[in-house]
C-alpha positions in Angstrom: 95.0 165.8 -243.2 93.8 162.1 -242.4 91.6 161.6 -239.6 92.9 160.0 -236.1 91.3 156.0 -236.9 93.4 156.1 -240.2 96.2 157.3 -238.8 96.4 154.7 -236.1 95.4 151.8 -239.1 98.4 153.2 -241.3 100.5 153.2 -237.9 100.1 149.4 -237.5 100.6 148.4 -241.3 103.7 150.5 -240.3 104.8 149.1 -237.2 104.6 145.0 -238.9 107.9 143.5 -240.1 109.4 147.0 -238.0 108.6 146.7 -234.6 107.8 150.4 -234.5 104.2 149.8 -232.4 101.8 152.5 -231.8 104.6 155.0 -230.1 103.0 158.8 -230.0 104.0 160.3 -232.2 105.3 163.5 -230.1 108.1 160.6 -229.2 108.9 159.3 -232.5 109.5 163.3 -233.8 111.3 164.2 -230.5 113.5 160.7 -231.5 114.1 161.7 -235.1 115.4 165.1 -233.7 117.7 163.5 -231.6 118.9 160.9 -234.4 119.2 164.1 -236.5 121.1 165.9 -234.1 123.6 162.9 -233.2 124.5 162.5 -236.9 125.2 166.3 -237.9 127.6 166.2 -234.1 129.4 163.0 -235.4 129.5 164.5 -238.9 128.5 160.7 -240.3 127.2 160.0 -243.2 123.3 158.2 -243.1 123.4 154.6 -244.6 121.1 152.9 -246.6 118.8 151.2 -243.9 119.0 154.2 -241.3 117.9 156.4 -244.5 114.8 153.5 -244.8 113.9 153.6 -241.6 114.0 157.4 -241.5 112.0 157.9 -244.5 109.0 155.7 -242.7 109.4 157.9 -239.3 108.7 160.9 -241.8 105.7 159.6 -243.3 104.2 158.8 -240.7 104.2 161.4 -238.7 103.3 163.4 -241.9 100.1 161.3 -241.7 99.3 162.1 -238.2 97.1 165.7 -237.2 99.8 168.6 -237.0 98.6 170.0 -234.2 99.4 166.6 -231.8 102.1 168.7 -229.4 105.6 167.8 -230.9 104.5 165.4 -233.7 105.0 168.0 -236.6 108.3 168.7 -238.0 109.6 172.6 -237.4 111.7 173.9 -240.6 114.5 174.0 -238.9 114.9 170.6 -238.2 113.6 169.8 -241.9 116.6 172.2 -243.4 118.6 169.8 -241.1 117.5 166.5 -242.6 118.9 168.3 -245.8 121.9 168.4 -245.1 122.4 165.0 -243.1 121.5 163.0 -246.5 123.8 165.3 -248.2 126.2 163.4 -246.4 126.3 159.9 -248.5 127.3 156.8 -247.6 130.4 154.7 -249.6 129.7 151.9 -251.7 126.4 152.2 -250.2 122.8 152.2 -252.5 121.7 156.0 -251.9 117.9 155.5 -253.8 116.4 156.1 -250.6 118.2 159.3 -250.1 116.9 160.8 -253.4 113.2 159.7 -252.5 113.6 161.1 -248.7 115.3 164.3 -250.0 112.3 164.7 -252.7 109.5 164.4 -249.9 111.9 166.9 -247.9 111.7 169.8 -251.1 108.4 169.2 -251.5 107.5 170.0 -247.9 109.8 172.7 -247.5 108.3 174.0 -250.7 104.3 174.1 -248.6 105.8 176.0 -245.8 108.9 178.8 -247.2 108.2 181.8 -248.6 109.2 182.5 -252.1 112.7 184.0 -251.6 114.3 181.1 -249.1 113.3 178.6 -252.2 116.3 178.4 -254.0 118.3 178.2 -250.7 116.6 174.8 -250.8 117.0 173.8 -254.1 120.2 174.2 -254.1 121.1 171.6 -251.5 118.2 169.7 -252.5 120.0 169.4 -256.8 123.1 168.1 -254.4 121.7 165.2 -253.6 120.0 164.2 -256.8 123.4 165.0 -258.3 125.1 162.5 -255.6 122.2 159.8 -256.2 122.8 159.1 -260.0 119.8 161.4 -261.0 121.8 164.6 -262.6 119.1 165.1 -265.4 116.6 166.0 -262.9 119.1 168.0 -260.8 119.6 169.3 -264.5 116.2 170.0 -265.2 115.7 172.3 -261.8 119.0 174.6 -262.7 117.0 174.9 -265.8 114.1 176.6 -264.9 115.6 178.6 -261.9 117.7 179.8 -264.5 114.3 180.4 -266.3 112.8 182.3 -263.6 115.8 184.7 -263.0 114.8 187.9 -264.7 116.6 191.5 -264.3 114.0 193.3 -262.9 113.3 190.7 -260.0 114.6 191.9 -256.5 116.0 188.7 -256.0 117.6 188.2 -259.2 121.3 188.2 -258.1 120.4 185.7 -255.4 118.4 183.5 -258.1 121.6 183.8 -260.2 123.8 182.7 -258.0 122.0 179.6 -256.8 121.2 179.0 -260.4 125.0 179.0 -261.3 125.3 177.0 -258.4 122.8 174.5 -259.9 124.2 174.0 -262.9 127.7 172.8 -261.7 126.2 170.7 -259.1 124.4 168.9 -262.0 127.7 168.6 -264.0 129.6 167.1 -261.0 126.5 164.8 -261.0 127.0 163.3 -264.3 130.9 163.6 -263.6 130.4 161.5 -260.6 128.2 159.0 -263.2 131.2 158.9 -265.9 128.3 159.9 -268.3 130.7 162.0 -271.1 127.5 162.7 -273.4 125.0 164.1 -270.7 128.0 166.0 -269.5 129.0 167.8 -272.5 125.2 168.5 -273.4 124.8 169.7 -270.2 127.7 172.7 -270.7 125.7 173.3 -274.1 123.0 174.3 -272.1 125.0 176.0 -269.6 126.6 178.2 -272.7 122.7 178.9 -273.6 121.8 179.8 -270.5 124.4 182.4 -270.8 126.2 180.5 -267.4 130.0 181.1 -268.4 132.6 178.5 -268.2 133.7 179.7 -264.4 136.8 178.5 -262.9 135.2 175.2 -261.6 133.6 174.1 -264.5 136.7 173.7 -266.1 138.1 172.1 -262.8 135.1 169.4 -263.1 135.9 168.9 -266.9 139.5 168.4 -265.9 138.8 166.5 -263.0 136.6 164.5 -265.0 138.8 163.4 -267.4 141.1 162.7 -264.8 139.3 160.2 -262.9 138.8 158.3 -266.3 142.6 158.5 -266.8 141.6 160.3 -270.0 145.1 162.6 -270.8 143.6 163.6 -274.0 140.6 165.1 -272.2 143.0 166.6 -269.6 144.5 168.6 -272.1 142.2 169.6 -274.2 140.0 171.3 -271.2 143.2 173.0 -269.5 144.1 174.8 -273.6 140.5 175.9 -273.2 141.0 178.6 -270.4 141.9 182.0 -272.3 145.7 182.5 -272.6 146.1 185.6 -271.1 144.2 184.8 -267.7 145.2 180.9 -267.1 144.3 179.6 -263.6 143.9 176.1 -262.1 143.4 175.6 -258.9 145.7 173.6 -256.4 143.7 170.7 -256.8 143.8 170.5 -260.4 147.5 171.2 -260.7 147.6 168.5 -258.4 145.8 165.7 -260.5 147.5 167.2 -263.6 150.7 166.1 -261.6 149.3 162.6 -260.6 148.0 161.7 -264.5 151.3 162.4 -265.6 153.2 160.5 -263.3 150.6 157.7 -264.5 151.4 157.8 -268.4 154.6 158.9 -268.1 153.4 162.7 -269.7 156.9 165.0 -268.5 157.0 167.2 -270.8 153.0 168.4 -271.2 153.6 168.7 -267.3 156.7 170.8 -267.5 154.9 172.9 -269.3 151.7 173.5 -267.1 154.2 174.1 -264.4 156.7 176.3 -265.5 153.2 178.9 -266.6 152.2 178.1 -262.7 155.8 179.1 -262.0 154.8 182.8 -263.8 151.5 183.2 -261.2 151.6 184.5 -257.7 151.2 181.3 -256.8 149.5 180.5 -253.1 151.0 178.2 -250.6 149.0 175.5 -251.5 150.1 175.9 -255.2 153.5 176.1 -253.6 152.9 172.9 -252.1 152.1 170.7 -255.2 155.0 172.8 -256.9 157.9 171.1 -254.8 155.8 167.7 -255.5 156.7 168.4 -259.1 160.5 169.1 -258.2 160.5 165.9 -256.5 159.2 163.4 -258.7 159.0 164.8 -262.4 161.8 166.4 -262.1 163.9 164.3 -260.2 164.9 166.7 -257.3 166.7 165.1 -254.6 166.0 165.9 -251.2 168.9 168.2 -250.9 167.3 170.0 -254.1 164.0 170.1 -252.5 165.3 171.4 -249.4 167.4 174.4 -251.5 163.5 175.3 -253.0 161.8 175.4 -250.5 164.2 178.0 -249.5 163.7 179.9 -252.8 160.0 179.9 -251.9 160.5 181.5 -248.8 162.9 184.3 -251.0 160.1 185.2 -253.0 157.8 185.6 -250.6 159.6 187.5 -247.9 156.5 189.5 -247.3 154.2 186.9 -246.9 154.3 185.0 -243.7 151.5 183.1 -244.4 153.7 181.2 -247.8 156.1 179.4 -245.9 157.1 175.4 -245.8 155.0 174.0 -243.0 153.9 170.2 -241.6 151.6 170.3 -245.0 154.1 170.9 -247.8 155.8 167.8 -245.9 153.2 166.1 -245.9 152.4 166.7 -249.4 156.0 165.0 -250.2 155.4 162.6 -247.9 152.8 161.2 -249.5 152.8 161.4 -252.8 156.2 159.5 -252.2 154.2 156.6 -250.8 152.3 156.7 -253.5 155.2 156.1 -255.6 156.5 152.9 -253.3 159.3 154.7 -252.0 159.4 155.0 -248.5 162.6 155.3 -248.3 162.2 158.9 -249.7 159.2 159.3 -247.3 161.5 159.1 -244.6 163.5 161.5 -246.1 161.2 164.3 -246.7 159.8 163.9 -242.9 163.8 164.3 -241.7 163.9 167.3 -243.5 161.3 168.8 -242.1 162.7 168.2 -238.6 165.7 169.9 -239.8 163.5 172.8 -241.1 161.9 173.1 -237.8 158.9 171.8 -239.0 157.4 169.6 -236.0 155.3 166.7 -237.6 151.6 167.1 -237.3 148.8 164.0 -237.3 148.3 163.8 -240.9 152.2 163.3 -240.7 152.5 160.1 -238.1 149.1 158.9 -239.8 151.2 158.8 -243.8 153.9 157.3 -241.9 151.6 154.2 -240.1 149.9 153.9 -243.5 153.1 153.5 -245.4 154.9 151.4 -242.4 151.7 148.9 -243.3 152.5 148.7 -246.5 156.0 148.1 -246.0 155.3 145.5 -243.4 156.9 147.2 -240.4 155.1 146.7 -237.7 157.4 147.7 -235.2 157.7 151.1 -237.2 153.7 151.5 -237.5 153.7 151.1 -233.5 156.0 153.8 -232.7 154.0 156.4 -235.3 151.0 155.5 -233.7 152.1 155.7 -230.2 153.6 159.5 -231.4 149.9 160.0 -233.1 148.4 159.5 -229.6 150.2 162.8 -228.8 148.9 164.8 -231.5 145.1 166.8 -231.7 143.0 164.9 -234.2 140.5 166.6 -236.0 137.3 164.2 -236.1 138.2 160.8 -237.4 140.8 161.3 -240.0 143.4 158.6 -237.8 140.6 156.0 -238.0 141.5 154.5 -241.5 144.5 153.6 -240.9 143.9 152.5 -237.2 141.8 149.9 -238.5 144.3 149.1 -241.3 146.6 148.8 -238.2 144.3 146.3 -236.6 143.6 144.4 -239.4 147.6 144.1 -240.0 148.2 142.8 -236.6 145.2 140.5 -236.6 147.1 139.2 -239.8 150.5 138.7 -238.3 152.6 135.3 -238.0 153.3 136.2 -234.4 149.8 137.3 -232.9 150.8 140.7 -230.5 147.6 140.5 -228.4 148.7 142.6 -225.5 148.9 145.8 -228.9 145.6 145.2 -230.2 143.8 145.2 -226.7 145.8 148.6 -225.9 144.5 149.9 -229.3 141.1 148.4 -229.0 141.1 150.2 -225.1 142.1 153.4 -227.0 139.1 153.4 -230.0 136.5 152.3 -226.8 138.0 155.3 -225.1 137.2 157.4 -228.0 133.5 155.8 -228.7 133.8 155.9 -232.4 133.3 153.3 -234.8 135.4 150.1 -236.6 135.6 149.6 -240.0 133.7 146.0 -241.2 136.2 145.1 -242.3 138.1 145.6 -239.2 135.4 144.2 -237.0 136.0 141.1 -239.3 139.7 140.6 -238.6 139.1 141.1 -234.6 136.1 138.1 -234.5 138.5 135.8 -236.3 141.3 136.8 -234.2 138.9 136.3 -231.0 137.3 133.3 -232.7 140.4 131.6 -232.6 141.6 132.0 -229.3 138.1 131.2 -228.1 137.1 134.6 -226.2 133.6 134.1 -227.3 132.7 137.0 -224.8 134.6 139.7 -227.0 133.4 138.0 -230.5 130.2 138.9 -228.9 130.9 142.2 -227.5 132.7 143.9 -230.8 129.7 141.7 -233.1 126.9 144.0 -230.9 128.5 146.9 -230.7 129.6 147.7 -234.2 127.4 144.9 -236.6 123.9 146.9 -236.6 125.5 150.4 -238.1 126.8 149.0 -240.7 125.4 148.9 -244.2 124.0 145.5 -246.1 127.2 145.4 -247.7 128.8 145.7 -244.9 127.4 143.7 -242.8 127.4 140.6 -245.6 131.4 141.2 -245.6 131.7 140.4 -242.1 128.9 137.6 -242.4 130.9 136.0 -245.4 133.7 136.1 -243.4 131.8 133.4 -240.7 130.3 131.6 -243.2 134.2 130.9 -244.5 135.1 129.9 -241.1 132.4 128.1 -240.5 132.8 126.0 -244.5 136.7 125.7 -243.1 136.7 121.7 -242.4 140.6 122.7 -240.6 138.6 123.9 -237.6 136.9 122.2 -235.3 133.4 121.0 -234.7 132.9 122.6 -231.7 134.7 125.8 -233.3 132.6 126.0 -236.3 129.3 125.5 -234.6 130.2 128.5 -231.9 130.9 130.2 -235.0 127.2 129.6 -236.3 125.7 130.3 -233.4 126.9 133.8 -233.3 126.2 134.2 -237.3 122.5 133.1 -236.5 121.8 135.6 -233.9 123.7 138.2 -235.5 123.0 138.7 -239.1 119.4 137.6 -239.4 119.9 138.6 -243.2 121.3 135.6 -244.2 119.8 134.2 -247.4 118.6 130.5 -247.5 121.4 129.9 -250.0 124.1 130.5 -247.2 122.1 128.4 -244.7 122.0 125.5 -246.6 125.8 125.7 -247.5 126.6 125.5 -243.7 124.1 122.4 -243.6 126.1 120.4 -246.0 128.3 121.6 -244.4 128.2 119.7 -241.3 126.6 116.6 -243.7 130.1 116.6 -244.7 131.6 116.4 -241.4 129.2 113.6 -241.1 127.5 115.8 -238.2 123.7 114.7 -239.2 122.6 116.0 -236.0 124.4 119.6 -235.9 123.0 120.1 -239.9 119.4 118.9 -238.7 120.0 121.8 -236.2 120.5 124.5 -238.6 117.5 123.1 -240.5 115.4 123.4 -237.7 116.6 127.0 -237.2 115.5 128.0 -240.7 111.5 126.1 -240.1 111.6 127.8 -236.9 112.1 131.3 -238.6 109.0 133.3 -238.7 109.7 135.2 -241.6 109.0 133.3 -244.6 111.9 134.1 -247.1 114.3 132.2 -244.3 112.3 129.5 -243.7 113.2 126.4 -245.9 112.7 125.4 -249.3 111.9 122.8 -251.4 115.6 122.8 -252.7 116.7 122.8 -249.1 114.5 119.8 -248.1 116.0 117.8 -250.7 119.3 119.0 -249.4 119.1 117.6 -246.3 117.3 114.5 -246.9 120.3 113.9 -249.4 122.6 115.1 -246.6 120.9 112.7 -244.4 121.4 109.9 -246.4 125.1 110.7 -246.5 125.1 110.2 -242.7 122.6 107.4 -242.6 120.9 109.2 -239.4 117.4 107.6 -238.8 116.4 109.8 -235.8 117.1 112.9 -237.8 115.1 111.5 -240.8 112.2 110.8 -238.7 112.3 114.7 -237.3 112.8 116.5 -240.5 110.2 114.0 -242.8 107.4 115.0 -239.9 108.7 119.2 -240.1 108.2 118.8 -244.1 104.7 116.8 -243.3 103.5 120.0 -241.8 105.0 122.2 -244.0 102.0 123.1 -246.0 103.4 125.7 -248.1 106.1 122.8 -250.2 104.6 120.5 -253.0 106.8 117.3 -253.2 108.3 117.0 -256.5 110.2 113.7 -258.3 113.4 115.1 -256.7 111.8 115.3 -253.4 110.3 112.0 -253.5 114.1 110.7 -255.1 116.0 112.4 -251.8 113.1 110.7 -249.7 114.3 107.2 -251.5 117.9 107.6 -250.8 117.6 109.0 -246.8 115.6 105.4 -246.5 117.7 103.4 -248.7 120.5 104.8 -246.7 119.0 104.2 -242.9 117.8 100.3 -243.9 114.2 100.7 -244.6 113.9 99.7 -248.3 110.2 99.3 -248.1 109.4 102.8 -246.4 111.4 103.8 -249.9 110.0 102.0 -252.0 106.8 103.9 -251.3 108.1 106.7 -252.8 108.9 105.0 -255.6 104.6 104.6 -256.1 104.6 108.5 -255.6 106.5 109.5 -258.2 104.9 107.0 -260.6 101.7 108.0 -259.7 102.7 111.4 -259.9 102.3 113.9 -263.2 105.8 114.7 -263.5 106.7 110.6 -263.3 110.5 109.2 -263.0 113.6 111.0 -263.8 116.8 109.2 -264.5 118.2 109.5 -261.0 114.8 108.1 -259.5 115.2 104.7 -261.9 119.0 104.5 -260.3 117.8 104.8 -256.9 115.2 102.4 -256.8 117.0 100.1 -258.5 119.3 101.3 -255.5 116.4 100.3 -252.7 115.1 97.1 -255.0 119.2 95.8 -254.2 118.9 96.2 -250.2 115.2 95.1 -250.3 114.8 91.4 -249.7 113.0 89.9 -253.1 114.0 93.1 -254.2 114.8 91.8 -257.4 111.3 91.0 -258.9 110.5 95.1 -258.5 113.3 95.3 -260.3 112.5 93.0 -262.9 109.0 95.3 -263.3 110.9 98.3 -263.5 112.9 96.7 -266.1 110.3 95.3 -268.3 108.3 98.5 -268.3 111.2 100.7 -269.4 112.0 98.2 -272.3 108.6 97.9 -273.3 108.1 101.9 -273.8 111.6 101.8 -275.5 113.4 104.5 -272.5 116.9 105.1 -273.6 119.2 102.9 -270.7 122.4 105.1 -269.7 124.9 103.1 -267.8 124.4 104.4 -264.1 121.5 103.0 -264.4 122.3 100.3 -266.1 125.0 99.0 -263.6 122.5 100.0 -260.9 120.1 97.6 -262.1 122.8 94.9 -262.2 123.3 95.7 -258.6 119.6 94.9 -257.9 119.6 91.8 -259.7 123.2 90.6 -258.2 121.7 91.9 -254.6 119.7 89.0 -254.3 122.5 86.8 -255.1 121.2 86.1 -258.6 124.7 85.3 -259.7 124.1 83.8 -263.1 121.4 86.2 -264.2 123.8 89.2 -263.1 126.4 87.7 -265.5 123.7 87.1 -268.0 122.5 90.8 -268.2 126.8 91.9 -267.9 127.7 89.4 -271.1 124.9 91.0 -272.6 125.1 94.5 -271.8 126.6 95.7 -275.2 123.9 94.4 -277.1 120.8 95.5 -274.8 121.9 98.9 -273.9 124.9 99.8 -276.6 127.9 99.6 -273.7 130.6 97.8 -273.5 130.9 96.2 -269.7 133.1 99.1 -268.1 134.5 99.3 -264.5 131.4 101.1 -262.8 129.3 98.2 -263.8 131.3 95.6 -262.4 132.6 97.2 -259.6 128.9 97.4 -258.7 128.1 93.7 -259.9 131.3 92.7 -256.9 129.8 95.2 -254.7 126.5 94.4 -254.5 126.8 90.5 -254.9 126.9 88.9 -250.4 129.1 86.7 -249.3 133.0 86.7 -250.1 133.2 83.3 -251.9 130.4 84.6 -254.6 132.6 88.4 -254.6 135.6 86.4 -255.8 133.9 84.2 -258.7 133.1 87.7 -260.0 136.2 89.1 -259.2 138.2 86.1 -261.4 135.3 85.9 -263.9 135.5 89.6 -264.9 139.2 89.7 -264.8 138.7 86.8 -267.5 136.3 88.2 -269.4 137.0 92.1 -269.0 140.6 92.4 -268.1 140.6 96.1 -269.7 137.7 97.2 -267.6 138.9 95.7 -264.5 142.7 96.9 -264.1 140.2 100.3 -263.5 138.2 98.1 -261.1 141.5 97.2 -259.1 142.3 100.5 -259.1 139.4 101.8 -256.3 141.1 99.1 -254.0 139.5 97.8 -251.2 138.4 97.8 -247.3 137.5 95.1 -245.2 133.7 95.6 -244.3 132.7 95.3 -240.6 130.5 91.6 -241.8 134.3 90.2 -242.8 134.1 90.6 -246.7 136.0 93.0 -248.7 134.4 95.9 -250.8 135.5 97.6 -253.3 136.4 102.0 -252.5 133.4 102.9 -255.1 132.6 106.5 -254.5 128.8 106.5 -255.8 127.3 109.9 -254.9 123.7 110.0 -256.0 122.2 113.1 -255.7 118.6 113.0 -256.0 
């Protein structure tokens, strides 16, 4: 064990970026146990974020001396932790569960006597097989098989554990959809003397059913010994569904005809009825008669009687075939037979009525469901779908949603992430900010990162929607930045640019400022963020925002300016009517190792257009370009014409345009003529440019005329030429 000084240093390191602080180990151990007990009582999966925190806490506690009271985990809590880790989350990373299980197993092996190790191993192997590590699970199964000797007093226990581990490994490869390793595992099982039991064959048949591989399913069904052909109710159910998907009725009928010769239990009878209804095409009346046969054939066995599960199976399969009419008739058949609907019936009824868009019918089923005893949280998925359907309904029934939410709160259960998204948007549109904040604070911190991202993306879409008002968008943004701290800089930059698009440079720069103030380095502005911000300021022409962001840049020691950044600064200062300052950045570019880009040339000529006597600088740059034999693009040439025309040099600009084809190889086009017209000052000169262009370049001027004109605030006309120049 490390000494206390080293542990204190480790604890301080652990606390950085995690908020752990230096809480006593005994308190952390107590909190750990409380968390495990909560998960067990709620039967709730541990998501990846929670697993990471559990692992760090466990590692931290391992570093401390075991003699500190309460700091050492008891064997019982370790085994419970292993069980909790086995309840894996859906659609979330499980690598941390795998790592933690390995650490727990190693710790248990240190403490456990030899006979109990096989018990721990089966739990450990189950987690390995479920977290993408079936190969390692198979290795453990192989080692356990080799360790079992007939003379060992625990031979039977170890042999049973070995069979369990082999089947878990097999299930793991099935989950990974790895057919090659699956078949290899079967060979290894055979070599180890592990027989193909019903569970093994079921795993293989379910694997091929999941792949919709009818041939593989048939092959493994036929592998069963002829004299003792057995299928579980689960396998029989998958055969039925696979046959339905592939229209393989003949083989399905053969399987079920054989099943009818077996000693059927209640669950098998239920599937037989489903086969009769969907494959054989029996009517509801026919199914009723088959239920009577079921009772007659099993007069002595009271357990084999049609019940609510029988009806539910028929309803579920009818709903899966998009046949709500038959589903309703099966429920009516149940009532006629004295079979009262249970919670599962109403859950199914809600589900297919939601699919059919019958929200009034869903409410009837929901009301009936409230009078039923519900095990665990089986009804939550369909209730979540119902809430989402209500939120997206054309006619919003707010009172109904509120009543359901009151039921949810009373039960103290958690909503799905997509439901929180739907409710948040509904509340936002009603300007009910308190409820938005409440539902996010209550639920969002319990979700996986992927689930949080889905909620976050809903808010981002709302913020980027130009149909929403500035006030609504700003409210949504403030909720986003408070709740979803992990929002990446790329998304924050999109939000900033959306504010610029609304001509709200002030709000855009607040978004930028929030990034700049963030303590986490990966959430602070990068070079591209500064460039986007200066480009946005250029579009809005807001000098106050420009000064603020430029000052932030000067104080940011993490950013090294490059040509794109200087280009964006030129654009921004030119738009804010400070051409002299803008030109200073051109000199920064020419003195840099990177040098100017074509965008730099286009922008600097635009600067020269606005700067008094800017034609002198423009000629110097142009002369150097021609001397260096730099290829000239249409955009750069048009910008140079604008620089000359902007100083009122009409004749010189005309000469440039007339010599354009000789000098740069392009005929005058719409961009060049429109730039010339807009740059030249005074309406009289603009009229001269228009008449001259019509005479010499009639086809190009027709394209210019299609742009249309707008009267400038100073009285002259300008063409509606949109030039969104980027850095």
